[in-house]
C-alpha positions as CSV (number, residue, x, y, z in Angstrom):
1,M,-45.2,-22.6,24.2
2,A,-46.3,-24.5,21.5
3,V,-44.0,-25.3,18.6
4,P,-44.7,-27.3,15.4
5,K,-43.8,-31.3,15.4
6,K,-42.3,-30.9,11.8
7,K,-41.2,-28.4,9.7
8,T,-43.9,-27.1,6.9
9,S,-43.1,-27.8,3.5
10,K,-42.4,-25.0,0.6
11,G,-45.3,-26.2,-1.1
12,K,-47.8,-26.1,2.0
13,R,-46.5,-22.8,3.1
14,N,-47.0,-21.6,-0.8
15,Q,-50.2,-22.5,-0.9
16,R,-51.6,-21.0,2.3
17,H,-49.7,-17.5,1.4
18,A,-51.3,-17.9,-2.3
19,I,-55.4,-18.2,-0.4
20,W,-54.3,-15.5,1.6
21,K,-53.5,-13.2,-1.2
22,A,-56.9,-14.6,-2.7
23,K,-59.1,-13.6,0.0
24,A,-57.7,-9.9,-0.1
25,A,-57.9,-9.7,-4.0
26,T,-61.8,-11.0,-3.5
27,A,-62.2,-8.4,-0.9
28,A,-61.1,-5.8,-2.7
29,D,-63.0,-6.5,-5.4
30,K,-66.2,-6.5,-3.7
31,A,-65.3,-3.0,-1.5
32,L,-64.9,-1.6,-5.6
33,S,-68.3,-2.7,-6.6
34,I,-70.1,-1.8,-3.6
35,G,-68.4,1.5,-3.5
36,K,-69.2,2.2,-7.1
37,S,-73.0,0.9,-6.6
38,V,-73.0,3.6,-3.5
39,L,-71.7,6.4,-5.9
40,S,-73.9,5.5,-9.2
41,G,-77.1,5.2,-6.5
42,R,-77.9,2.1,-7.3
43,A,-77.0,0.2,-4.5
44,Q,-79.3,-2.5,-3.2
45,G,-78.9,-4.1,0.3
46,F,-76.6,-2.1,1.2
47,V,-77.2,0.5,4.1
48,Y,-75.4,4.1,3.6
49,P,-76.2,6.6,5.7
50,M,-76.9,10.0,4.2
51,D,-76.6,12.7,6.2
52,Q,-79.4,14.9,6.6
53,D,-77.6,18.3,7.9
54,E,-76.6,18.9,4.2
55,D,-80.0,19.0,2.6
56,S,-81.5,20.9,5.0
57,E,-78.7,24.2,5.3
58,E,-79.1,24.4,1.5
């Protein structure tokens, strides 16, 4: 079983955690932006499948 050779410092641990949290925030912003563009109908470069059954039933 692999074990670390030396203890990781608090600074290194906190830096790694901050990077992880920043990635999550960036992904959330991107998802919100894509969702807004899809709902407004201005989505370009994003494939959003539209249900054809809804239009034909009306």
